[in-house]
C-alpha positions in Angstrom: -25.6 2.5 -4.0 -26.3 -0.9 -2.5 -26.9 -1.7 1.2 -25.2 -5.1 1.4 -23.2 -4.1 4.5 -26.1 -2.5 6.5 -25.7 -3.3 10.2 -22.3 -4.9 9.7 -19.0 -3.8 11.2 -15.7 -4.4 9.5 -12.2 -3.9 10.9 -9.6 -3.0 8.2 -5.8 -2.9 8.8 -3.6 -0.5 6.9 -6.8 1.5 6.3 -5.2 5.0 6.1 -4.1 4.6 2.5 -4.4 2.5 -0.7 -6.5 -0.6 -0.8 -7.4 -0.4 2.9 -8.8 3.2 2.6 -10.7 2.2 -0.6 -12.2 -0.8 1.1 -13.3 1.3 4.1 -15.0 3.7 1.7 -16.7 0.8 -0.1 -18.1 -0.7 3.1 -19.5 2.7 4.3 -20.9 3.4 0.9 -22.8 0.1 1.1 -24.3 0.8 4.5 -21.7 -0.6 6.9 -19.5 0.7 9.7 -15.7 0.5 9.6 -12.8 0.5 12.0 -9.7 1.9 10.3 -6.7 0.5 12.1 -3.3 1.9 11.2 0.0 3.1 12.6 -0.5 6.4 10.7 -3.2 7.6 13.1 -3.5 11.1 11.7 -4.1 9.8 8.1 -6.6 7.2 9.4 -8.5 9.9 11.3 -8.6 12.0 8.2 -10.1 9.1 6.2 -12.6 8.4 9.0 -13.6 12.1 9.1 -14.3 11.9 5.4 -16.5 8.8 5.8 -18.6 10.1 8.7 -20.0 8.8 11.9 -19.9 5.2 10.8 -16.1 5.2 10.7 -13.7 5.0 13.6 -9.9 5.4 13.4 -7.8 3.6 15.9 -4.1 3.1 16.4 -3.0 -0.4 15.5 0.4 -2.1 15.3 -0.5 -5.4 13.7 2.8 -7.0 14.9 1.8 -6.5 18.6 -0.9 -8.7 20.2 -1.7 -6.1 22.9 -2.3 -3.5 20.2 -4.8 -5.9 18.5 -6.6 -6.5 21.8 -6.9 -2.7 22.5 -8.2 -2.1 19.0 -10.8 -4.8 19.1 -11.9 -3.7 22.6 -12.4 -0.1 21.4 -14.2 -1.3 18.3 -16.6 -3.4 20.3 -17.1 -0.5 22.8 -18.1 1.7 19.9 -20.1 -0.6 17.6 -20.8 -3.7 19.8 -19.8 -6.2 17.1 -17.2 -7.1 14.4 -18.5 -9.0 11.4 -15.6 -8.7 9.1 -11.8 -8.4 9.2 -9.6 -7.3 6.3 -5.9 -8.1 6.9 -4.5 -5.6 4.5 -1.5 -3.9 6.3 1.9 -4.9 5.0 5.4 -3.8 4.3 7.9 -4.6 1.5 11.7 -4.1 1.5 12.7 -5.1 -2.1 15.9 -7.0 -1.5 17.2 -10.2 -2.9 18.6 -13.2 -0.9 22.1 -11.9 -0.6 20.9 -8.4 0.5 18.3 -9.7 3.0 19.5 -10.4 6.6 17.7 -12.3 9.2 16.4 -9.2 10.9 14.8 -8.0 7.7 13.2 -11.3 7.1 11.8 -11.5 10.6 10.4 -7.9 10.4 8.6 -8.5 7.1 7.2 -11.9 8.2 6.1 -10.3 11.6 4.0 -7.6 9.9 2.8 -9.4 6.8 2.1 -12.9 8.3 2.2 -12.9 12.1 0.0 -9.7 12.0 -2.9 -11.4 10.2 -2.5 -14.4 12.5 -2.8 -12.2 15.6 -5.7 -10.3 14.1 -7.7 -13.5 13.4 -7.1 -14.6 17.0 -8.1 -11.2 18.3 -11.5 -11.2 16.6 -12.3 -14.9 16.9 -14.1 -14.6 20.2 -16.6 -11.9 19.0 -17.1 -13.7 15.7 -17.8 -17.0 17.3 -20.2 -15.4 19.7 -22.1 -13.9 16.8 -22.1 -17.2 14.9 -20.7 -15.7 11.7 -17.8 -13.7 10.2 -15.8 -13.0 7.1 -12.0 -12.7 7.1 -10.2 -11.5 4.0 -6.5 -11.9 3.9 -4.7 -9.7 1.4 -1.8 -11.6 -0.2 -0.2 -10.6 -3.5 0.7 -12.1 -6.9 4.1 -12.4 -5.2 2.3 -15.2 -3.3 1.5 -17.0 -6.5 4.9 -16.7 -8.2 8.1 -15.6 -6.7 8.7 -11.8 -6.9 12.2 -11.2 -8.3 14.6 -9.6 -5.8 12.1 -9.4 -3.0 12.6 -12.7 -1.0 11.1 -11.6 2.3 7.9 -10.1 0.8 7.3 -13.1 -1.4 7.8 -15.5 1.4 5.4 -13.6 3.6 2.7 -13.6 1.0 3.0 -17.3 0.2 2.6 -17.8 4.0 -0.7 -15.9 3.8 -2.0 -18.6 1.5 -1.1 -21.3 4.0 -2.7 -19.4 6.9 -5.9 -18.9 4.9 -6.2 -22.5 3.8 -5.3 -23.9 7.3 -8.1 -22.0 9.0 -10.9 -22.7 6.5 -12.1 -25.9 8.2 -11.2 -24.8 11.8 -13.3 -21.7 11.5 -16.0 -22.9 9.2 -17.8 -24.7 12.0 -18.3 -21.3 13.6 -19.8 -19.8 10.5 -16.6 -17.9 9.8 -15.4 -17.7 6.2 -11.8 -17.1 5.3 -10.7 -16.1 1.8 -7.6 -14.5 0.3 -7.1 -11.8 -2.4 -4.1 -11.5 -4.7 -3.6 -8.0 -6.1 -1.2 -7.4 -9.0 0.2 -4.1 -10.0 -2.0 -1.7 -8.0 -1.1 1.9 -7.6 -0.8 2.4 -3.8 1.7 4.1 -1.5 3.3 0.6 -0.8 3.9 -0.1 -4.5 4.8 3.6 -5.4 6.1 5.1 -2.2 7.5 8.3 -3.9 4.5 8.8 -6.2 2.2 11.7 -5.6 0.0 11.6 -8.7 -2.8 9.6 -7.1 -5.3 11.0 -9.6 -3.5 8.9 -12.2 -3.9 5.6 -10.3 -5.0 2.7 -12.3 -3.9 4.3 -15.6 -0.2 3.5 -15.8 1.1 1.2 -18.5 1.8 -2.3 -17.2 2.9 -5.6 -18.9 -0.4 -7.3 -18.2 -3.3 -8.5 -20.3 -5.3 -5.3 -19.6 -2.3 -3.1 -20.3 -2.5 -1.0 -17.2 -2.1 -0.9 -13.4 -5.0 -1.4 -11.1 -6.8 1.2 -9.0 -7.3 0.5 -5.2 -11.1 0.8 -5.6 -11.0 -2.1 -8.1 -9.5 -4.3 -5.3 -11.9 -2.8 -2.8 -14.9 -4.1 -4.8 -13.6 -7.6 -4.7 -12.9 -7.4 -0.9 -16.4 -5.8 -0.3 -18.0 -8.7 -2.1 -16.1 -11.3 0.0 -17.2 -9.5 3.2 -20.8 -9.6 2.2 -23.5 -12.2 2.3 -23.3 -12.3 -1.5 -20.2 -14.5 -0.9 -21.9 -16.6 1.8 -20.7 -19.9 0.2 -17.2 -18.7 -0.5 -14.5 -19.9 1.9 -10.9 -21.0 1.3 -11.0 -19.3 -2.1 -8.2 -17.4 -3.8 -9.4 -14.4 -5.7 -6.9 -13.0 -8.2 -7.3 -9.4 -9.3 -4.2 -8.7 -11.4 -5.3 -7.5 -14.8 -4.0 -10.8 -16.3 -0.5 -10.5 -14.8 -0.1 -14.1 -13.9 -1.1 -15.3 -17.4 1.6 -13.2 -19.2 4.7 -15.0 -20.3 7.7 -12.6 -20.1 9.6 -11.9 -23.3 12.3 -14.3 -24.1 15.1 -11.7 -23.7 14.3 -11.0 -20.0 
């Protein structure tokens, strides 16, 4: 066990399940404290209970600025500081252009893109006051190459790339680093909403170089690194954790 997060506080969205929950566990394991923000408050409270006194579960609707303000205020009241923010919460609808109406596009963009924007604004004051911070925005390989039949999700994840790159220089002067992570096929409730065999996560066959899906904890380790001082000279970087997905050319008959 390392102690690279000792004394640090990280706010993680969508922390009740999947990559967010695994990241919360990694931060606590390495000496830090975490705020688990999620709409699924009971599940977030369960995760926090498993992690102990250095974990706090709070209700958070990332699409609502007032919800962000309340969450950040409660986090500061409990821990006195916020050193890291992981914008992990997201939704996917799985429709192509013809099937996607304007309401669906707005809903996905509001959660997946406006949500991180609001979160960064909400923590900016405390990070500036502290003279440092690390923001990790979770995009997707759908933000590197268009995801077939999922126009809203792909658009929202491409936008995360733009948000991250735009803020690098604006926030760098305050000592705040901004990086993005691009997961591939990772076994989470978002990617497998009807799947209950979580014990088999990261072991499913996949058409990638490593031949299998990813486990949430494999992404959590990347995110934990970016949150830490070990990544103190990393900002504006795009970290791909996809098992080789983006390097695989599909068979000709697809």
